Kinemage of the C-alpha trace (Angstrom):
@kinemage 1
@onewidth
@group {chain A} dominant
@subgroup {mainchain}
@vectorlist {calphas} color= white
{ca met a 1} P -3.656 35.231 25.916
{ca ser a 2} L -1.358 38.302 25.562
{ca lys a 3} L -2.886 41.658 26.165
{ca tyr a 4} L -0.658 42.883 23.314
{ca arg a 5} L -1.551 42.321 19.642
{ca ile a 6} L 1.017 42.679 16.921
{ca ser a 7} L -0.374 43.862 13.660
{ca ala a 8} L 1.218 43.000 10.362
{ca glu a 9} L 1.303 46.713 9.735
{ca asp a 10} L 3.191 47.394 12.979
{ca pro a 11} L 5.775 50.094 12.052
{ca arg a 12} L 8.386 48.526 14.356
{ca leu a 13} L 8.652 45.487 12.133
{ca val a 14} L 11.546 45.224 9.741
{ca arg a 15} L 12.832 43.085 6.922
{ca leu a 16} L 16.429 42.186 6.128
{ca trp a 17} L 17.529 43.421 2.742
{ca asn a 18} L 20.828 42.422 0.956
{ca arg a 19} L 21.756 45.257 -1.335
{ca glu a 20} L 24.382 43.292 -3.229
{ca thr a 21} L 21.982 40.580 -4.314
{ca lys a 22} L 18.794 42.677 -4.254
{ca ser a 23} L 17.111 39.931 -2.073
{ca tyr a 24} L 15.455 39.636 1.223
{ca arg a 25} L 16.494 37.067 3.879
{ca his a 26} L 14.147 34.082 3.623
{ca leu a 27} L 11.532 33.723 6.345
{ca ser a 28} L 13.128 30.382 7.319
{ca gly a 29} L 16.213 32.375 8.383
{ca gln a 30} L 18.285 30.419 5.743
{ca gly a 31} L 18.966 31.698 2.286
{ca glu a 32} L 17.354 34.615 0.415
{ca thr a 33} L 14.225 35.281 -1.694
{ca thr a 34} L 12.952 38.003 -4.020
{ca asp a 35} L 9.447 37.335 -2.795
{ca val a 36} L 8.481 39.810 -0.133
{ca asn a 37} L 5.749 37.452 1.078
{ca gln a 38} L 8.540 34.861 1.849
{ca ser a 39} L 10.859 37.162 3.451
{ca trp a 40} L 11.899 37.333 7.155
{ca leu a 41} L 9.955 39.772 9.243
{ca gly a 42} L 10.678 40.663 12.821
{ca phe a 43} L 11.662 43.365 15.364
{ca ser a 44} L 15.016 45.106 15.391
{ca tyr a 45} L 16.191 43.216 18.411
{ca gln a 46} L 15.411 39.917 16.652
{ca ala a 47} L 17.463 41.114 13.591
{ca asp a 48} L 20.277 42.080 16.064
{ca ala a 49} L 20.180 38.589 17.541
{ca leu a 50} L 20.439 36.961 14.012
{ca arg a 51} L 23.385 39.275 13.098
{ca gln a 52} L 25.140 38.328 16.468
{ca arg a 53} L 24.758 34.604 15.821
{ca ala a 54} L 26.079 35.023 12.283
{ca glu a 55} L 29.178 36.916 13.697
{ca ile a 56} L 29.742 34.170 16.362
{ca arg a 57} L 29.848 31.575 13.510
{ca cys a 58} L 32.282 33.890 11.556
{ca glu a 59} L 29.699 34.269 8.739
{ca gly a 60} L 29.209 37.503 6.734
{ca trp a 61} L 26.191 39.606 7.418
{ca pro a 62} L 25.258 41.517 4.168
{ca tyr a 63} L 21.839 42.504 5.487
{ca val a 64} L 20.477 45.956 6.358
{ca arg a 65} L 17.220 46.707 8.194
{ca gln a 66} L 14.380 47.910 6.053
{ca ser a 67} L 11.101 49.103 7.369
{ca arg a 68} L 8.178 46.655 6.777
{ca asn a 69} L 6.350 49.275 4.868
{ca ala a 70} L 9.318 50.229 2.684
{ca his a 71} L 8.750 47.617 0.036
{ca ile a 72} L 11.329 47.277 -2.776
{ca ser a 73} L 9.915 45.880 -5.900
{ca val a 74} L 12.054 43.105 -7.254
{ca pro a 75} L 11.160 41.693 -10.665
{ca lys a 76} L 10.401 37.911 -10.791
{ca glu a 77} L 12.539 35.787 -13.050
{ca asn a 78} L 9.813 35.570 -15.782
{ca glu a 79} L 9.665 39.431 -15.787
{ca leu a 80} L 13.317 39.926 -16.537
């Protein structure tokens, strides 16, 4: 067992936010979601690795890092 415990409130954790679509990257790593509970959550170095892989595959990378605690409220489809 690791001597380090990562809390869900760890300030080092980030989400990936697409400003154009106003969506988060999905936790599966594929696609997007407006549900923060289904969004990708990881460390900056992990986000960098995802971005680098996308660049290798010549895919666009529209995401910016967003602090885990900086939640952006996105209205659900039935609230529009």
